[in-house]
VOPA-778676 format. One record per residue (C-alpha): residue number from 1; y, x, z. Coordinates in steps of 0.001 Angstrom, whole numbers, padded with zeros to 6 digits. Each point is the difference from the previous one (the first is absolute). Layout:
BEGIN
(rec NUM (Y X Z))
...
***
This chain:
BEGIN
(rec 1 (-063289 050649 048088))
(rec 2 (001171 003163 -001732))
(rec 3 (-002274 -000727 -002972))
(rec 4 (001409 -003510 -000391))
(rec 5 (003605 001264 000041))
(rec 6 (-000848 002712 -002528))
(rec 7 (-001632 -002552 -002265))
(rec 8 (003052 -002263 000225))
(rec 9 (002285 002916 -000895))
(rec 10 (-002163 000821 -003046))
(rec 11 (000037 -003707 -001064))
(rec 12 (003784 -000139 000399))
(rec 13 (000442 003130 -002116))
(rec 14 (-002272 -001467 -002708))
(rec 15 (001945 -003280 000066))
(rec 16 (003340 001819 -000303))
(rec 17 (-001327 001997 -002970))
(rec 18 (-001144 -003223 -001723))
(rec 19 (003415 -001633 000590))
(rec 20 (001748 003104 -001315))
(rec 21 (-002150 000004 -003147))
(rec 22 (000617 -003748 -000562))
(rec 23 (003764 000496 000527))
(rec 24 (000120 002934 -002448))
(rec 25 (-002003 -001974 -002612))
(rec 26 (002290 -003051 000451))
(rec 27 (003186 002096 -000271))
(rec 28 (-001319 001715 -003133))
(rec 29 (-000843 -003387 -001529))
(rec 30 (003431 -001438 000977))
(rec 31 (001874 003028 -001389))
(rec 32 (-002024 -000175 -003203))
(rec 33 (000743 -003735 -000394))
(rec 34 (003695 000661 000703))
(rec 35 (000069 002813 -002544))
(rec 36 (-001694 -002200 -002612))
(rec 37 (002495 -002801 000730))
(rec 38 (002928 002428 -000430))
(rec 39 (-001525 001349 -003221))
(rec 40 (-000249 -003546 -001407))
(rec 41 (003606 -000715 001011))
(rec 42 (001230 003181 -001725))
(rec 43 (-002064 -000929 -003083))
(rec 44 (001812 -003368 -000120))
(rec 45 (003397 001715 000392))
(rec 46 (-000899 002337 -002880))
(rec 47 (-001096 -003020 -002056))
(rec 48 (003302 -001763 000697))
(rec 49 (001949 003100 -001071))
(rec 50 (-002078 000198 -003179))
(rec 51 (000667 -003687 -000835))
(rec 52 (003727 000477 000636))
(rec 53 (000023 003053 -002285))
(rec 54 (-001840 -001908 -002780))
(rec 55 (002522 -002849 000247))
(rec 56 (002889 002468 -000161))
(rec 57 (-001405 001755 -003079))
(rec 58 (-001768 -002780 -001911))
(rec 59 (001628 -003377 000811))
(rec 60 (001888 -001618 -002878))
(rec 61 (003341 -000045 001890))
(rec 62 (001579 002513 002335))
(rec 63 (-000774 -000704 003671))
(rec 64 (002160 000828 003012))
(rec 65 (-002519 001790 002240))
(rec 66 (001993 -000704 003169))
(rec 67 (000044 -003717 -000797))
(rec 68 (-003708 000077 -000844))
(rec 69 (-000728 001531 003416))
(rec 70 (001988 -002787 001695))
(rec 71 (-002129 -002580 -001824))
(rec 72 (-003176 001844 001042))
(rec 73 (001048 000070 003683))
(rec 74 (000916 -003687 -000119))
(rec 75 (-003307 -000806 -001707))
(rec 76 (-001878 001794 002783))
(rec 77 (001810 -002000 002677))
(rec 78 (-000431 -003324 -001841))
(rec 79 (-003743 000693 -000251))
(rec 80 (-000123 -000228 003826))
(rec 81 (001558 -003486 000246))
(rec 82 (002861 -002021 -001563))
(rec 83 (002453 000912 002787))
(rec 84 (-000206 003806 000009))
(rec 85 (002433 001618 -002437))
(rec 86 (002007 003099 -000864))
(rec 87 (003786 -000082 000373))
(rec 88 (001900 002556 -002042))
(rec 89 (003047 001638 001673))
(rec 90 (002252 -002453 -001876))
(rec 91 (-002052 -003053 001023))
(rec 92 (-000275 001148 003620))
(rec 93 (003753 000571 000240))
(rec 94 (000647 -003380 -001596))
(rec 95 (-002228 -001723 002573))
(rec 96 (002078 001503 002813))
(rec 97 (003412 -000737 -001488))
(rec 98 (001949 -003229 000378))
(rec 99 (000853 -001296 -003510))
(rec 100 (003070 -001848 001418))
(rec 101 (-000367 -002936 -002380))
(rec 102 (000078 002048 -003178))
(rec 103 (-003425 -001260 -001076))
(rec 104 (-001447 -003500 000029))
(rec 105 (-003587 -001160 000222))
(rec 106 (-002266 -002967 -000635))
(rec 107 (-001412 -000530 003494))
(rec 108 (-003693 000707 -000491))
(rec 109 (-002521 002104 001891))
(rec 110 (-002295 001770 -002486))
(rec 111 (-002992 002315 -000214))
(rec 112 (-001997 001644 -002797))
(rec 113 (-003349 -001383 -001151))
(rec 114 (-002029 000923 -003082))
(rec 115 (002997 001797 -001521))
(rec 116 (002412 -002927 000226))
(rec 117 (002479 -001194 002635))
(rec 118 (-001361 -002776 002201))
(rec 119 (002253 -002299 002013))
(rec 120 (-000975 -000063 003675))
(rec 121 (002636 -002628 000676))
(rec 122 (003404 -001278 -001128))
(rec 123 (002448 -000030 002943))
(rec 124 (001546 -003347 000957))
(rec 125 (003298 -000965 -001643))
(rec 126 (000180 002991 -002338))
(rec 127 (000322 000105 -003813))
(rec 128 (-003778 000455 -000388))
(rec 129 (-000993 -002949 002217))
(rec 130 (002619 -002299 -001559))
(rec 131 (-001183 000935 -003503))
(rec 132 (-003591 -000928 000880))
(rec 133 (-001717 003392 000374))
(rec 134 (-003155 -000463 002125))
(rec 135 (-002203 002164 002212))
(rec 136 (-002844 001433 -002093))
(rec 137 (001998 000099 -003265))
(rec 138 (-000480 003144 -002118))
(rec 139 (003156 001466 -001533))
(rec 140 (-001019 001338 -003412))
(rec 141 (003405 000568 -001648))
(rec 142 (003506 000729 001281))
(rec 143 (002756 -000626 -002562))
(rec 144 (-002683 000172 -002684))
(rec 145 (-001253 003392 001178))
(rec 146 (-003729 000283 000741))
(rec 147 (-000780 000659 003690))
(rec 148 (-003548 001286 -000605))
(rec 149 (-000113 003759 000544))
(rec 150 (003148 000184 002123))
(rec 151 (000024 000852 003707))
(rec 152 (001054 -002597 002559))
(rec 153 (003284 001808 000677))
(rec 154 (000807 000168 -003729))
(rec 155 (-000625 -003737 -000317))
(rec 156 (002114 -000764 003081))
(rec 157 (002846 002117 -001392))
(rec 158 (-000142 -002008 -003248))
(rec 159 (000515 -003180 002035))
(rec 160 (003060 001393 001774))
(rec 161 (003441 -000246 -001507))
(rec 162 (003626 -001030 000525))
(rec 163 (000597 -003181 001998))
(rec 164 (000431 -002964 -002344))
(rec 165 (-001872 001621 -002917))
(rec 166 (-002971 -001840 -001510))
(rec 167 (-003587 001137 -000441))
(rec 168 (-002935 -001452 -001938))
(rec 169 (-003338 000042 001849))
(rec 170 (-003277 -000845 -001759))
(rec 171 (-002848 -001002 002301))
(rec 172 (-003671 -000897 -000239))
(rec 173 (-001165 -002714 002411))
(rec 174 (-003452 -001225 000948))
(rec 175 (-000656 -003334 -001723))
(rec 176 (002549 000572 -002781))
(rec 177 (-001281 001023 -003435))
(rec 178 (003268 001441 -001258))
(rec 179 (002477 002398 001615))
(rec 180 (003039 -001604 001630))
(rec 181 (003523 001411 -000448))
(rec 182 (002727 -000236 002648))
(rec 183 (003686 000867 -000426))
(rec 184 (001330 000977 003424))
(rec 185 (003440 001125 001173))
(rec 186 (000065 002869 002514))
(rec 187 (001599 -000519 003418))
(rec 188 (000524 001852 003266))
(rec 189 (-003038 -001027 002020))
(rec 190 (000829 -001296 003464))
(rec 191 (-002962 -001268 001983))
(rec 192 (000396 -002723 002592))
(rec 193 (-003273 000449 001807))
(rec 194 (-000116 -003245 002045))
(rec 195 (000627 -003622 -001015))
(rec 196 (-000779 -002814 002437))
(rec 197 (000176 -003797 000142))
(rec 198 (-001482 -003058 001663))
(rec 199 (-002306 -002135 -002153))
(rec 200 (-000099 -003715 000911))
(rec 201 (001832 000960 003205))
(rec 202 (-003266 001198 001569))
(rec 203 (-001429 003009 -001923))
(rec 204 (001674 003400 000231))
(rec 205 (-000015 001750 -003374))
(rec 206 (000516 003797 000092))
(rec 207 (000252 001771 -003350))
(rec 208 (-000296 003784 000329))
(rec 209 (000597 001825 -003286))
(rec 210 (000031 003633 001241))
(rec 211 (-000567 002148 003088))
(rec 212 (003392 001667 000388))
(rec 213 (001525 001660 003068))
(rec 214 (001496 -003291 001244))
(rec 215 (-002727 -002437 -001111))
(rec 216 (-001522 -000458 003467))
(rec 217 (003400 -000680 001622))
(rec 218 (000940 -002474 -002744))
(rec 219 (-003351 -001778 000373))
(rec 220 (000344 -000183 003784))
(rec 221 (003470 -001593 -000286))
(rec 222 (-001300 -002616 -002450))
(rec 223 (-002959 -000812 002279))
(rec 224 (002394 -000386 002962))
(rec 225 (002077 -002516 -002002))
(rec 226 (-003077 -002008 -001040))
(rec 227 (-001441 000051 003541))
(rec 228 (003086 -001909 001218))
(rec 229 (-001371 -002974 -001914))
(rec 230 (-002410 -001630 002492))
(rec 231 (-001843 -001829 -002822))
(rec 232 (-001270 003249 -001587))
(rec 233 (-003796 -000284 -000420))
(rec 234 (-000734 003383 -001549))
(rec 235 (000997 002635 -002523))
(rec 236 (-000643 001116 -003576))
(rec 237 (000484 003750 -000500))
(rec 238 (000430 000634 -003735))
(rec 239 (-000970 003549 -001053))
(rec 240 (-000506 -000730 -003708))
(rec 241 (001483 002544 -002404))
(rec 242 (000867 002240 002952))
(rec 243 (-000709 003604 -001133))
(rec 244 (000072 001389 003562))
(rec 245 (002226 002657 001487))
(rec 246 (000219 001582 003444))
(rec 247 (-003196 000205 002075))
(rec 248 (001771 -000372 003355))
(rec 249 (001572 -003238 -001231))
(rec 250 (-003450 -001366 -000903))
(rec 251 (-001181 000861 003533))
(rec 252 (003065 -001626 001629))
(rec 253 (-000366 -003198 -002028))
(rec 254 (-003750 -000247 000708))
(rec 255 (000820 000520 003689))
(rec 256 (002248 -003121 -000044))
(rec 257 (-003040 -002228 -000486))
(rec 258 (-002637 001784 002129))
(rec 259 (-000669 000136 003746))
(rec 260 (-002166 003115 -000241))
(rec 261 (-002517 001868 -002175))
(rec 262 (000096 002585 -002757))
(rec 263 (002317 -000492 -002973))
(rec 264 (-000922 002879 -002316))
(rec 265 (-001323 003549 -000019))
(rec 266 (000480 002906 -002398))
(rec 267 (-002694 002547 -000782))
(rec 268 (000303 003178 -002023))
(rec 269 (-001845 003222 -000675))
(rec 270 (002017 001727 002696))
(rec 271 (-000110 -001280 003572))
(rec 272 (003817 -000048 000243))
(rec 273 (-000005 -002894 -002487))
(rec 274 (-002288 -002109 002240))
(rec 275 (001952 -002608 001973))
(rec 276 (-000559 -003448 001528))
(rec 277 (002679 -002616 000601))
(rec 278 (-000273 -002909 002442))
(rec 279 (001868 -003209 000858))
(rec 280 (002446 -000001 002942))
(rec 281 (001320 003344 -001229))
(rec 282 (003416 -001608 -000589))
(rec 283 (-000151 -003569 001348))
(rec 284 (-001958 -001501 002907))
(rec 285 (-002034 -002947 -001259))
(rec 286 (000122 -002466 -002881))
(rec 287 (003655 -000957 -000650))
(rec 288 (-000930 -003422 -001462))
(rec 289 (-002261 -000781 002977))
(rec 290 (-003225 -000624 -001889))
(rec 291 (001372 -002508 -002516))
(rec 292 (-002120 -000325 -003184))
(rec 293 (000793 002645 -002619))
(rec 294 (-000798 -000001 -003732))
(rec 295 (000583 003202 -001998))
(rec 296 (000522 -000245 -003770))
(rec 297 (-001149 002971 -002115))
(rec 298 (-000536 000728 -003690))
(rec 299 (-000687 002916 -002352))
(rec 300 (003577 001197 000549))
(rec 301 (-000565 000428 003759))
(rec 302 (-000536 003721 000535))
(rec 303 (-000062 002766 002604))
(rec 304 (001900 -001126 003155))
(rec 305 (-000519 -003663 -001018))
(rec 306 (-003743 000564 -000020))
(rec 307 (000128 001664 003424))
(rec 308 (001726 -003046 001546))
(rec 309 (-002198 -002558 -001792))
(rec 310 (-003214 001929 000727))
(rec 311 (000825 000545 003682))
(rec 312 (000847 -003683 000605))
(rec 313 (-003175 -001060 -001820))
(rec 314 (-002285 002451 001842))
(rec 315 (001491 -000962 003374))
(rec 316 (-000612 -003692 -000837))
(rec 317 (003709 -000702 000423))
(rec 318 (000786 -001408 -003446))
(rec 319 (-001538 -001740 -003006))
(rec 320 (000570 001854 -003270))
(rec 321 (000674 -002117 -003084))
(rec 322 (000560 000954 -003644))
(rec 323 (-001541 002801 -002063))
(rec 324 (-001585 003384 000764))
(rec 325 (002680 002625 000662))
(rec 326 (000671 003141 -002056))
(rec 327 (-002054 002600 001904))
(rec 328 (002458 002829 000674))
(rec 329 (-001364 001286 003285))
(rec 330 (001021 003634 -000039))
(rec 331 (002695 002256 001455))
(rec 332 (001910 002500 -002177))
(rec 333 (001906 003071 001154))
(rec 334 (002696 001779 -002015))
(rec 335 (-000867 003721 000104))
(rec 336 (002728 002390 -001294))
(rec 337 (-001006 002840 -002351))
(rec 338 (001395 003500 -000557))
(rec 339 (001595 -000997 -003320))
(rec 340 (002239 -002576 001821))
(rec 341 (-002252 -002790 -001264))
(rec 342 (-002564 -001898 002068))
(rec 343 (-003296 -001832 -000081))
(rec 344 (-000603 -003496 001300))
(rec 345 (-003501 000236 001466))
(rec 346 (-002264 -002555 001681))
(rec 347 (-000790 001375 003473))
(rec 348 (-001655 -002952 001760))
(rec 349 (-001189 -003599 -000389))
(rec 350 (000678 -003188 001933))
(rec 351 (-002831 -001768 001810))
(rec 352 (000123 -003507 001426))
(rec 353 (-001188 -000834 003555))
(rec 354 (-003396 -001010 -001472))
(rec 355 (-000361 003548 -001391))
(rec 356 (000420 -001152 -003626))
(rec 357 (002097 002121 -002342))
(rec 358 (002790 -001773 -001901))
(rec 359 (-000025 002633 -002755))
(rec 360 (-000929 -001393 -003447))
(rec 361 (-001614 -003071 001637))
(rec 362 (002947 -001894 001426))
(rec 363 (-000022 -002811 002552))
(rec 364 (-001938 -003151 -000928))
(rec 365 (001561 -003348 001035))
(rec 366 (-001885 -002527 002126))
(rec 367 (001092 -002747 -002392))
(rec 368 (000263 000955 -003670))
(rec 369 (002798 -001807 -001839))
(rec 370 (001140 001436 -003350))
(rec 371 (003526 -000544 -001310))
(rec 372 (000146 -002741 -002614))
(rec 373 (002040 -000252 -003183))
(rec 374 (002478 002177 -001876))
(rec 375 (002874 -001627 001900))
(rec 376 (-001360 001154 003371))
(rec 377 (002697 001510 002209))
(rec 378 (-000248 001029 003662))
(rec 379 (001706 -002264 002554))
(rec 380 (000876 -002751 -002496))
(rec 381 (-001465 -003420 -000801))
(rec 382 (-002388 001695 -002476))
(rec 383 (-001524 002166 002774))
(rec 384 (-003458 -001610 000323))
(rec 385 (-001165 002653 002521))
(rec 386 (002840 -000759 002416))
(rec 387 (-000510 -003754 -000526))
(rec 388 (-003693 000420 000881))
(rec 389 (000910 001837 003231))
(rec 390 (002468 -002766 000966))
(rec 391 (-002694 -002654 -000563))
(rec 392 (-002328 001895 002366))
(rec 393 (002559 -000412 002789))
(rec 394 (000247 -003714 -000753))
(rec 395 (-003779 -000253 000433))
***
C-alpha cells in the first residue's frame, strides 16, 4: 500500500512538471506572438507617419495636416462598414443642437457607397419624394459640385441651406443611361409617421413612414378607429420607403400583431450588447385578433422596418409583398472622444427569430412585385404594389 501511494505521488509530480513546462512554452509562444503583433502595428504607424511626411513635403499643393488626419480617421471607420464614421467636434456639436428652423432639408435618408451618396429612401411628402427622388438613386453632383471624394457629412452639409432656397441634385439611376437632374426647394422637414384609411370599406390600410417616439401610439389609435368598422377583413401595413428609427418602437409595433414569440435579437462582440426581445412585452395578444395581414416592403425599407417585416414573416403572421428590403441590420453607438468629437461605431447586429441576419442581405418578400413605370407613386392610383395587395384580399 505504501509503495502504491509513493508511486502515485511520483506520477503526480511528473504530471505537474509536464503541465508546468507546457504552460511555460505556451506563455512564451503567446508573448512572442503578441510582441510580433505589436511590432507590426508600430511598423504600420511608422509607415503612416512617413507617408504623411512625404505628402507634406512633396505634394503639389499645401496640405492641412490636421484635416488630413481627420480624413484618415474617417477612412478607417468607413472601411469597417458604411455606417461607422468620425464626427469632428463641430459636426458632433451640430448633431446635438436644435437648428430652430434656420436650415431646410430635402427629406432623404442617405448613406455612402463606392464614394458617392446613395439614397436609402425619400421620406413621404417631402421635397425629395415630391420631386421624384427614389430609393437606390446615387447622388453624383450637388449644385454642379462633384460628390466623389467627399465624406458623407460634407455631402449632407452641401444639401442643407436656408428654407425656401433651391438646390440642383444630379442622380444616377439603375435603368437610366443618362444622369437625371432635379431642382428642389428646401423645406423644414416635418414627418407624419402614420397615415391610415379604409380601402373599399373593408381593408385597413396603415402607412408607416418612420419609427418616431409616438409612432406606436399613433398606429394604435388608427387601428382602433378601423376596428370599429365591423366589415374590416384584414390589414395592409405599408413599410415602403421607411428608413427606420427607434428600436423600441419596432418592438412595440411588432407586438401589436403577435400573440407570442421572439421579435428580434441583437448580438455584438461584447456580451452587454446581446439582447432578445419577445412579444407580449408591451401588449397582451394580437390587437387585430388574427385578421389577415399583408406587409408591403421595398428597397427603401430599412432598419426598424426590416425588424417588423422580418419578425412578422418568421412568426408566420403576415405575407410580405414587394421588393427585397435595404439590409441595414446593425446598431450604432455614438462614442464621445477627448477632442470633443465622437465616433459613430457599429456595436451589434440585428437577428430575426429564424436566426438570419438582416445586415447587407435584407428581408425577401414572399410575393415579389416590382414597382412599375416612371409615374409610380406610393398610395396613389399608380401604386401597382398596393393594388396587387388589395386584389389578394378580394380573392
